[in-house]
Structures are given as structure tokens and as C-alpha cells.
C-alpha positions in Angstrom: 89.9 53.8 -11.5 89.4 54.3 -7.9 89.1 52.9 -4.4 85.7 52.7 -2.7 84.6 51.8 0.8 81.5 52.0 3.0 79.8 51.2 6.2 76.2 50.5 6.8 75.0 50.2 10.4 71.5 50.1 11.9 72.8 50.4 15.5 75.2 53.4 15.2 75.1 57.0 14.3 77.8 57.1 11.7 78.0 60.9 11.6 79.9 60.4 14.9 82.5 58.2 13.3 83.8 60.3 10.4 87.4 59.6 11.5 87.0 55.9 11.0 85.5 56.3 7.6 88.3 58.6 6.6 90.8 56.1 7.9 89.1 53.3 5.8 89.2 55.6 2.8 92.8 56.6 3.1 94.0 53.0 3.0 93.3 53.2 -0.7 95.1 56.4 -1.4 97.3 54.6 -3.9 94.3 53.4 -5.9 93.1 57.0 -6.2 95.9 59.5 -5.8 94.1 62.4 -7.3 91.2 63.2 -4.9 89.4 62.0 -1.8 85.8 62.3 -0.6 83.4 61.0 2.1 79.7 61.1 2.6 77.9 60.3 5.8 74.4 60.0 7.1 73.2 58.3 10.3 73.2 54.8 9.0 75.3 55.0 5.8 78.9 56.2 5.3 80.8 56.1 1.9 84.4 56.8 1.2 86.2 57.3 -2.2 89.7 57.8 -3.6 89.8 58.9 -7.1 92.1 58.3 -10.1 90.9 60.9 -12.6 90.5 59.5 -16.1 87.2 60.9 -17.6 86.1 64.5 -16.8 88.7 65.1 -14.1 87.2 68.4 -13.2 83.6 67.3 -12.5 83.6 63.6 -11.6 84.1 63.9 -7.8 82.7 61.1 -5.6 80.7 60.2 -3.6 78.2 61.6 -6.1 74.6 62.5 -5.2 71.5 62.7 -7.4 67.8 62.8 -6.6 65.7 59.6 -7.1 63.3 59.4 -10.0 60.1 60.3 -8.3 61.3 62.4 -5.3 63.6 65.4 -5.7 64.1 65.5 -1.9 65.3 61.9 -1.7 68.8 61.0 -3.0 70.8 58.2 -4.5 74.5 58.3 -3.6 77.2 56.3 -5.5 80.8 55.3 -5.0 82.2 53.6 -8.1 85.4 52.0 -9.3 85.6 51.3 -13.0 85.0 52.4 -16.6 81.9 52.1 -18.7 82.7 51.5 -22.3 79.2 52.1 -23.5 78.7 55.3 -21.4 77.9 57.4 -24.5 75.1 55.1 -25.7 73.6 54.9 -22.2 73.9 58.7 -21.8 72.0 59.3 -25.0 69.2 56.8 -24.0 68.9 58.5 -20.6 68.7 61.9 -22.3 65.9 60.7 -24.4 64.1 59.7 -21.2 64.5 63.3 -19.9 67.6 63.2 -17.8 69.9 66.2 -17.8 73.6 65.7 -17.1 75.9 67.9 -15.1 79.1 66.2 -16.0 80.6 64.2 -18.9 81.9 61.3 -16.6 80.6 57.8 -16.6 79.9 57.9 -12.8 76.9 60.1 -13.5 75.8 57.9 -16.3 75.9 54.8 -14.0 74.1 56.6 -11.2 71.3 57.9 -13.4 71.0 54.4 -15.0 70.3 53.1 -11.6 67.8 55.8 -10.9 66.0 54.9 -14.0 66.2 51.1 -14.2 67.1 50.1 -10.6 69.2 46.9 -10.1 68.4 45.9 -13.7 70.8 48.6 -14.9 73.7 46.1 -14.5 72.4 44.2 -17.5 72.9 47.3 -19.7 76.5 47.9 -18.6 79.6 47.2 -20.8 82.7 47.7 -18.7 84.7 46.9 -15.7 83.2 48.0 -12.4 82.5 47.6 -8.7 80.1 50.1 -7.2 77.8 50.8 -4.3 74.6 52.9 -4.4 72.6 54.1 -1.3 68.9 55.0 -1.6 68.1 57.4 1.2 64.4 57.0 0.9 64.4 53.2 1.3 67.7 53.0 3.4 68.9 50.4 1.0 72.4 49.6 -0.3 72.9 48.1 -3.8 76.3 46.8 -4.9 77.5 45.1 -8.1 80.6 43.8 -9.7 81.4 43.4 -13.4 80.8 40.1 -15.2 84.3 38.8 -15.3 85.5 40.3 -12.0 88.1 42.7 -13.4 87.4 45.2 -10.6 87.4 43.8 -7.0 84.9 44.2 -4.2 85.1 42.7 -0.7 82.5 42.9 2.2 82.0 41.9 5.8 78.6 41.3 7.3 77.9 41.3 11.0 74.8 41.7 13.1 73.2 45.0 12.0 76.3 46.1 10.0 77.9 45.7 6.6 81.4 47.0 5.7 82.8 46.9 2.1 85.9 48.0 0.2 87.8 47.7 -3.0 90.5 45.8 -1.0 90.5 44.0 2.3 92.7 46.7 3.8 89.8 49.1 3.8 87.7 46.7 5.9 90.6 45.8 8.2 91.1 49.5 9.0 87.8 49.4 10.9 88.7 49.1 14.7 86.2 46.3 15.2 87.7 44.1 12.5 90.5 41.8 13.7 93.2 40.6 11.4 92.3 36.9 11.6 92.7 33.9 9.3 91.1 30.6 9.9 91.5 27.2 8.3 89.7 28.1 5.1 92.0 31.1 4.6 95.1 29.0 5.2 93.8 26.3 2.8 93.2 28.8 0.1 96.8 30.2 0.5 98.6 26.9 0.8 96.5 24.5 -1.2 95.2 26.7 -3.9 97.3 29.9 -3.7 98.0 32.2 -5.4 94.6 31.2 -6.9 91.5 31.7 -4.9 88.0 30.3 -4.8 85.5 32.8 -6.1 83.8 34.6 -3.1 86.5 33.7 -0.6 88.3 36.7 0.8 91.1 34.9 2.7 90.6 37.0 5.9 88.2 35.5 8.4 84.8 37.1 8.1 85.6 38.9 4.8 84.0 37.7 1.6 84.4 38.7 -2.0 81.4 39.6 -4.1 81.6 37.2 -7.0 81.9 38.4 -10.5 78.6 38.9 -12.2 76.8 39.2 -8.9 75.0 42.0 -7.1 74.2 42.5 -3.4 71.3 44.3 -1.7 71.4 45.1 2.0 68.7 46.8 4.1 67.0 46.3 7.4 65.4 43.0 6.3 68.8 41.5 5.6 71.3 40.8 2.8 70.5 39.2 -0.6 73.1 38.2 -3.2 72.0 37.3 -6.8 73.8 36.4 -10.0 72.9 38.7 -12.9 75.3 37.0 -15.4 77.0 33.7 -15.9 78.5 31.8 -18.8 75.9 29.8 -20.8 76.4 27.0 -23.3 74.7 27.5 -26.7 75.1 25.8 -30.1 77.6 27.6 -32.3 76.2 28.0 -35.8 78.9 30.1 -37.6 81.4 28.5 -39.9 85.1 29.2 -39.6 85.2 32.2 -41.8 82.1 33.8 -40.1 83.5 33.0 -36.7 86.9 34.6 -37.5 85.1 37.7 -38.8 82.9 37.9 -35.7 85.9 37.6 -33.4 87.8 40.3 -35.3 84.8 42.7 -35.2 84.2 42.2 -31.5 87.9 42.7 -30.6 88.2 45.8 -32.8 85.0 47.3 -31.3 86.1 46.7 -27.7 89.6 48.1 -28.3 88.1 51.3 -29.7 85.8 51.6 -26.8 88.6 51.1 -24.3 90.9 53.7 -25.9 88.5 56.5 -24.9 90.1 58.6 -22.1 90.8 62.2 -21.2 94.4 61.2 -20.0 97.3 59.5 -21.8 96.8 55.9 -22.9 99.5 53.3 -23.8 99.7 49.6 -24.5 101.8 46.8 -22.9 103.7 45.1 -25.7 105.4 41.7 -25.4 105.6 41.0 -29.0 103.2 38.0 -28.6 100.0 37.5 -30.4 97.7 39.1 -27.8 99.5 42.3 -27.0 100.6 42.8 -30.6 97.0 42.5 -31.7 95.8 45.1 -29.3 98.6 47.5 -30.2 98.0 47.1 -33.9 94.3 47.9 -33.4 95.2 50.9 -31.2 97.6 52.2 -33.8 94.9 51.9 -36.5 92.4 53.8 -34.3 94.9 56.5 -33.5 95.7 57.0 -37.1 92.0 57.3 -38.0 91.4 59.8 -35.2 94.6 61.8 -35.6 95.9 61.1 -32.1 99.6 60.7 -33.0 101.9 57.8 -32.1 100.9 55.0 -29.7 103.3 54.6 -26.8 104.2 51.0 -25.9 106.0 49.5 -22.9 107.7 46.2 -22.3 109.5 44.7 -19.2 112.6 42.7 -18.9 115.3 42.0 -16.4 119.0 42.9 -16.3 121.1 40.1 -17.9 118.1 38.0 -18.8 119.5 37.6 -22.3 122.6 35.9 -20.8 120.6 33.5 -18.6 117.5 32.7 -20.6 117.1 29.0 -21.6 114.1 27.9 -23.6 111.7 25.3 -22.1 108.1 24.1 -22.7 106.5 26.9 -20.6 108.7 29.7 -22.0 109.9 28.7 -25.5 111.6 32.0 -26.6 112.7 35.4 -25.5 110.4 38.4 -26.1 113.1 41.0 -26.9 113.5 40.5 -30.7 109.7 40.2 -31.1 109.0 43.5 -29.3 111.5 45.3 -31.6 109.8 43.6 -34.6 106.3 44.8 -33.6 107.4 48.3 -32.5 109.2 49.0 -35.8 106.4 47.4 -37.8 103.7 49.6 -36.1 105.9 52.7 -35.6 105.2 53.0 -31.9 107.1 55.1 -29.4 108.5 52.2 -27.4 109.9 52.2 -23.8 111.8 49.3 -22.4 111.7 49.0 -18.6 114.3 46.8 -16.9 114.9 45.7 -13.3 117.6 43.9 -11.4 117.5 41.3 -8.7 117.7 43.7 -5.6 114.7 45.7 -6.8 112.7 42.6 -7.5 113.4 41.1 -4.0 112.7 44.4 -2.3 109.3 44.7 -4.1 108.2 41.3 -2.8 107.0 43.0 0.4 105.4 45.9 -1.5 103.4 43.4 -3.6 102.0 41.8 -0.3 100.9 45.3 0.9 99.2 45.9 -2.4 97.3 42.6 -2.2 96.8 42.1 1.5 98.1 38.6 1.4 100.8 36.6 -0.4 100.5 36.4 -4.2 102.5 35.5 -7.3 105.9 36.4 -5.7 108.3 38.1 -8.1 105.6 37.9 -10.9 103.6 40.3 -8.8 106.6 42.3 -7.7 107.9 42.9 -11.2 104.4 43.9 -12.5 104.2 46.5 -9.7 107.7 47.9 -10.6 106.7 47.9 -14.3 103.4 49.8 -13.6 105.2 52.3 -11.4 107.5 53.2 -14.3 104.6 53.4 -16.8 102.8 55.7 -14.4 105.5 58.3 -14.9 104.2 59.0 -18.4 100.7 57.5 -18.7 97.6 57.0 -16.5 95.8 54.3 -18.6 97.3 51.1 -20.2 95.9 48.4 -22.4 96.9 44.9 -21.6 96.4 41.4 -23.3 95.3 39.6 -20.1 92.6 36.9 -20.5 93.2 35.9 -24.1 94.8 32.6 -23.2 91.9 31.7 -20.8 89.2 32.7 -23.4 90.9 31.2 -26.5 92.6 28.3 -24.9 96.2 29.2 -25.3 97.9 27.7 -22.1 99.9 24.5 -22.4 97.5 22.7 -20.1 94.8 23.0 -22.8 96.9 20.8 -25.0 98.6 18.3 -22.7 97.1 14.9 -21.8 98.3 14.9 -18.2 96.5 18.2 -17.6 93.4 17.2 -19.6 93.0 14.0 -17.7 94.0 15.3 -14.2 91.4 15.2 -11.5 92.5 18.6 -10.2 93.1 22.2 -11.5 95.4 21.8 -14.5 97.6 24.8 -13.6 98.5 23.3 -10.2 99.2 19.6 -10.7 101.9 19.4 -8.1 99.4 18.8 -5.2 101.8 16.4 -3.4 104.6 19.1 -3.5 102.2 21.6 -2.0 101.3 19.3 0.8 104.9 18.3 1.5 105.9 21.8 2.5 103.3 22.0 5.3 103.8 21.0 9.0 102.0 17.8 10.1 99.8 20.0 12.3 98.7 22.3 9.5 98.1 19.4 7.2 95.9 17.7 9.7 94.0 21.0 10.2 93.3 22.0 6.6 93.6 18.7 4.8 95.0 20.3 1.7 94.4 17.5 -0.8 90.8 17.0 0.3 90.3 20.8 0.2 91.5 21.1 -3.4 89.4 18.0 -4.4 86.3 19.6 -2.9 86.9 23.0 -4.6 87.6 21.3 -7.9 84.3 19.3 -7.6 82.4 22.5 -6.9 83.9 24.1 -10.0 83.0 21.1 -12.2 79.4 21.1 -10.9 79.1 24.7 -12.2 80.0 24.0 -15.8 77.0 24.6 -18.1 76.4 21.5 -20.2 75.5 21.6 -23.9 73.1 18.7 -24.8 74.4 16.4 -27.4 78.1 17.4 -27.0 80.5 14.5 -27.1 82.9 13.6 -24.3 86.0 15.3 -25.8 84.0 18.5 -26.6 82.6 18.5 -23.0 86.1 18.2 -21.6 87.4 21.2 -23.5 84.3 23.2 -22.5 85.0 22.3 -18.9 88.7 23.4 -19.4 87.5 26.7 -20.8 85.1 27.3 -17.9 87.7 26.4 -15.3 90.2 28.8 -16.8 87.8 31.7 -17.1 86.3 31.3 -13.7 89.2 29.9 -11.6 92.5 30.8 -13.2 91.8 34.1 -14.9 90.7 35.8 -11.7 94.2 35.1 -10.3 95.7 37.2 -13.1 93.0 39.8 -12.9 93.5 40.2 -9.2 97.2 40.5 -9.8 96.8 43.1 -12.5 94.4 45.2 -10.5 96.3 45.3 -7.3 99.8 45.8 -8.7 98.7 48.5 -11.2 96.4 50.3 -8.8 99.2 50.4 -6.2 101.1 52.5 -8.7 98.0 54.6 -9.6 97.8 53.2 -13.1 94.5 52.0 -14.7 94.9 48.9 -16.8 92.2 47.9 -19.2 91.7 44.4 -20.5 89.9 44.2 -23.9 89.9 40.4 -24.0 87.5 40.5 -20.9 84.7 42.2 -22.9 81.8 40.0 -22.0 80.4 40.0 -25.5 83.7 38.5 -26.7 83.9 36.0 -23.9 80.3 34.8 -24.4 80.8 34.3 -28.1 84.3 32.5 -27.9 83.2 30.3 -25.0 80.7 28.6 -27.3 83.1 28.2 -30.3 83.8 24.4 -30.6 87.4 23.4 -29.8 88.0 22.2 -33.4 87.3 25.8 -34.5 89.2 27.5 -31.6 92.3 25.5 -32.8 91.8 26.3 -36.5 94.8 25.3 -38.5 96.0 23.0 -35.8 97.3 25.8 -33.7 96.5 27.0 -30.2 94.2 30.1 -30.4 93.9 29.3 -34.1 90.7 31.1 -34.6 92.1 34.3 -33.1 95.1 34.0 -35.5 92.7 33.7 -38.4 90.8 36.8 -37.1 94.0 38.8 -37.1 95.2 37.8 -40.5 96.3 41.0 -42.3 96.5 42.9 -39.0 99.9 41.3 -37.9 102.8 40.1 -39.9 102.8 36.3 -40.3 105.9 35.6 -38.2 104.2 37.3 -35.2 100.8 35.9 -36.0 102.1 32.4 -35.8 104.7 32.8 -33.0 104.5 30.2 -30.3 103.1 31.5 -27.0 105.5 32.8 -24.4 104.2 34.0 -21.1 104.8 37.2 -19.1 108.6 37.4 -18.6 110.3 36.4 -15.4 113.9 36.8 -14.3 116.2 33.9 -15.2 119.1 35.4 -13.3 120.5 32.8 -10.9 121.2 35.6 -8.5 117.5 35.8 -7.8 117.3 32.1 -6.8 120.4 32.5 -4.6 118.9 35.6 -2.9 115.6 34.2 -2.0 117.3 30.9 -1.0 119.5 32.8 1.4 116.7 34.9 2.8 114.4 31.9 3.4 117.2 30.1 5.0 117.6 33.0 7.5 113.8 32.8 8.3 114.2 29.2 9.0 116.8 30.0 11.7 114.6 32.7 13.2 112.9 31.1 16.2 110.4 34.0 16.2 109.2 33.5 12.7 105.4 33.1 12.6 105.9 31.0 9.5 107.7 28.1 11.2 104.6 26.4 12.8 103.0 26.2 9.4 105.8 24.5 7.4 107.8 21.4 7.5 111.2 23.0 8.2 113.3 20.0 7.4 111.6 19.5 4.1 112.0 23.1 3.1 115.7 22.8 4.0 116.0 19.9 1.6 114.3 21.9 -1.2 116.6 24.8 -0.6 119.6 22.6 -0.8 118.5 20.9 -4.1 116.8 23.7 -6.0 118.1 24.2 -9.5 117.5 27.2 -11.6 117.3 24.9 -14.6 114.3 23.1 -13.3 111.1 24.3 -15.0 108.4 22.1 -13.6 106.0 24.8 -12.2 104.2 24.4 -8.9 101.7 27.0 -10.1 100.8 28.2 -13.6 103.6 28.6 -16.1 105.9 30.9 -14.2 106.1 29.7 -10.6 108.8 27.1 -9.9 111.3 26.7 -7.1 112.5 30.4 -6.8 108.9 31.5 -6.7 108.0 28.9 -4.1 110.7 30.3 -1.9 109.7 33.8 -2.5 106.1 32.9 -1.7 107.1 31.6 1.6 109.1 34.8 2.2 106.0 36.8 1.4 104.0 34.6 3.8 106.4 35.3 6.7 106.3 39.1 6.0 102.5 39.0 5.8 102.1 37.3 9.1 104.4 39.8 10.8 103.3 43.0 9.1 99.5 42.4 9.5 100.0 40.8 12.9 97.8 38.0 11.7 96.0 35.9 14.3 95.4 32.3 13.2 92.1 31.0 14.7 
């Protein structure tokens, strides 16, 4: 993986601004610690930071190749991602007469564009965000993968377009102020840490939506969708459906294990990570690659403080041991204590460029940092619960009948923490209602589907397009801040398209959440793991964490210079601090974010406003 950035300007000679381009590029040094490169012409400048995974010796970027019909006219690419069908595309392009200079997928992608133009995106299987400049037409083409695994942000002004893998690359341009307006504040306080697709939080910065491409030239900017979820009748019976799911999952895991650097898996002992690890072990055995290395994360003294509840029914530790021994992996346990976790809250903000999932982000960053000491690529089970319907809110009446996003039902709590002035400005309940209505309007209907089936299709769509991006953003930013590439097989678009149209009665085969996935994995996993009740990514249960963030936030409330104070209801926050109980497990966001995470989120907000010198407009 890598970090990319660029600047198109019809009014400036960009060859005179190499220092600015280099500054924009260097903001993403952590995403690409292995190499750096820039490319400049009068009206286009590209920057790239590289994390070497495929063909480390020859895959330098920006990469330049001639256009199809003019050897003296070039196409130039900066690319962040991995193509999992690069070998097939390479063979197809070789049959068309193309000669390759490298074995990396960057060249495959660039020549695919040279051959097929913008239509090349329809041929890609992978995770990607890339930009290509055609020198003969002075035209920029950018695209993002179908599910949005890899990020891409942009800012358009009169005669200028800036882009980057992260907002920090755009903010590094001297003409871009660090400003946030009402929309950005509404996203952070009313929806956060979720985000509306396309909204970049920072004023003037947008996100290219998943499955979209952008063209920019002297005639203007055009954005089009090349992929979206579609509703189709599902004609396979239960047995055929399970077989198809198993085949797709096995194929995508095999594709994603291809690498010229060490690969490992993240193992929690749950259904999703255990399945990916088992398939990886099978592939490694077939190809003679030795033992698979697995990694898990936990917290000091979590075994002493863990108490089961609806959102986290059991501890992972014994299940991790069970699977590691069953599969014969070389397992590594990574543990953190409260001081490390609290300290990393600020690092997580710097990785994301705005507040995120508090200690859930921080712990993932610390976890990835440890993994990076031994590996460069990891396989993760992200997205299985969104795709197969595993979250509690898929199965609870209060969530299914709510007129808001089911992972964030506590809208009154969210509003209550805000100052009267901010509530009047952003109208949080109205903002959430409008965004929810927009999401509902996108859901592709299937004629003839009954009301219950329609509701479950809607739930699937909301989770894939609104909740899953939150976790993908988190995984990308925290892993790339540690220079670790994380691949997510459950985001293979072929698998997502197929499972989206499996009727809910089949998805819950056997009366269990993710029942069809369990059927598909019969014989791959031992039965006790196969039918284990879902448990989410682990968080700390140590009361010391709550006490630490409680104390730190109390200090911020007494700091008259805190930029957070005008945005919050100080008296109400004090009451929450006084009454918070570590045994309360009603989340204010998702499964993991309850009172300690709310306090940590506000701490992150305070740090973000200070560190980035945010102006609220």
C-alpha cells in the first residue's frame, strides 16, 4: 500500500512549486515508508510514498508509460492498493501486444488504462485508489475501489484540483485553511465516528465515494458511478448457496495471500478470522510456504475485569488458543496497558485527521505497530458482519424498527452533550434524520419482495454503505500509520454482490446469525468455533481506563482555553462524568463505544482542535 497526492492547476506553473508537492507527499511518509517520488509538469504534479509489497525493486512511482497511439505522449500513474487479478489482466494485455518492464500490479493497472481507458475499472478485482494523468489530453482520471477499502480525498477550486490518500496531504498545501463548518461538526457530533459517503469533514474537502471515478480537465470535473449494489432474484437453494459462498471465499483468500513480503493473519478465535486463517493454512500447505503466523490483541488484566454482556458475550483468549493449536499456527499475543492506550488516543487522531473510535482506534494502531515488526501484510476478517448480517442490530426489534441508523440509536444522548449554540447551529437530530432518509432512498428494491424481506435488504444496504466504511477507514488509517498493509477478503465485490441478494431466511440458515457462512465453512472449522456466538473486536475492561479518561476530561473542562468548551454542554458532561459506570454497556455507537469511549472521543476532539488549529466557520 501507499500514499498518493496530486495537484492539477490551469493557472500555475507547477514546476516552480516542487517544494509544496514534496511537502504534501511527505505528510504520508508513514503510509509509504520504503520510498518516495514526485513527478511534475506545468499543470500536473504527482507525489507518491511507497510501501513495497509486489516487485519491491521495480515498482517505483509515479510510473510513466506511453499512450496507446503516441509513443511521445505519456500516461502517468500514482496508485495505492492491490490488484488481486493482476496476473489475469497481465496475460490479457500481453495477448494484446503489451510488453511489461516489471512484475508489479502498478504497471498492469496503468497499461489497463492505456488499453481500455476509464472502462478499465470494471475489470479490476482489488482494493485501490489511483490517479492517472494523460499528457496529450491534459486530463486527470481518478477511481476508487467498489467498497471503499482504500481512501481518496479531493478539493476543487477555480482552475485547481488537489487530491490525497488522506486529508493531511491536501491540508499541507499553503492555500488550504484548516476549517470546519456546520456540516463537518454535524458529521462528527451527530453521526461520528461514522461519516456520510463523500463528506470529508474538512470544509472544501470531499471524499471520492466508493465505486466512483472522477475526470478533471479544462472543461471541468465529472464524477460517475461505475459500480453499485443491485438487487436481483436469488435462485440457488441452501446447499448451492453455501457451496458458492465457500468457493468465493476460498478464491479471494488465495488471491489475497499473494505477496513478495511476509503475510500474517489477525486471529480472534471468532468465525470470520478463524475461517480466513484456516483457508490460509490450507493454501500455505498446498504451496509449501511453511507455517502461517497469527496475531491477536488483548489488554493487561482484561481476564480479571471482563464481564459478559449482550454486545460482548465471551472472552476471545481461550478461542484463540483453540484455533491456533487446531491449525498449528505460529501465534503471537500482543498486549497493552492503560497508559499506552491513553497515550495513543492522540496518535490515532493524527492518523485519521479527525476524531475517531477513541481507544478502539488507538488499540488497533498499537496492534498494527507490533505486527509490523515481523510482517508487512496482514489478512483481517473486517466486513463479514455487515455482509452476512452478524451484528446484534440485525436481530433486535428496537433496531429493526428504529427510524435512524441502528448502530447509533442514542440520538438523544448525542444531542444532550452539545452546547445550546451548537445544537441550534447544526440541528443534530434533523441532520441525522436527513442523512438516514438519503440512505433509505438509495436502497435498490426487488419487485415482489415482502415487507420483512425488504427491511432486511435495507439493513444489509445500510450496513454495507454506511457502517462498514467506518471500520474500513479505521483499519486503513491505523494500519497504514504503522506501515502495515491489511487486506480484507470479505470485501471482495463478487462475494458482496452474491451475498447481498441471498434472502434473509437463507442468510440465517439453521436459525443462527451468519448461518449460511457457517454452513459454507462446515468441515473447515471445528464445530465449537463454527457455532461460537459473535464477539466483537476486544476493548479494555480495566476500570483504570475509565478513571483515566474521566480525570483527563475533567481537567479539560476546567481549562478555560479549551477550544472544546464552546461546543459542549459543560454541566451535562460533568454529570455524565460523575455517574459513569464501567458496568454500563449501552453503546452510544456500535457495539464497543460506551461511556469511556464517549469521554475519550471528547478528549480526541479537544486535541484535534488544538493540534490542527481548526477554525470553525
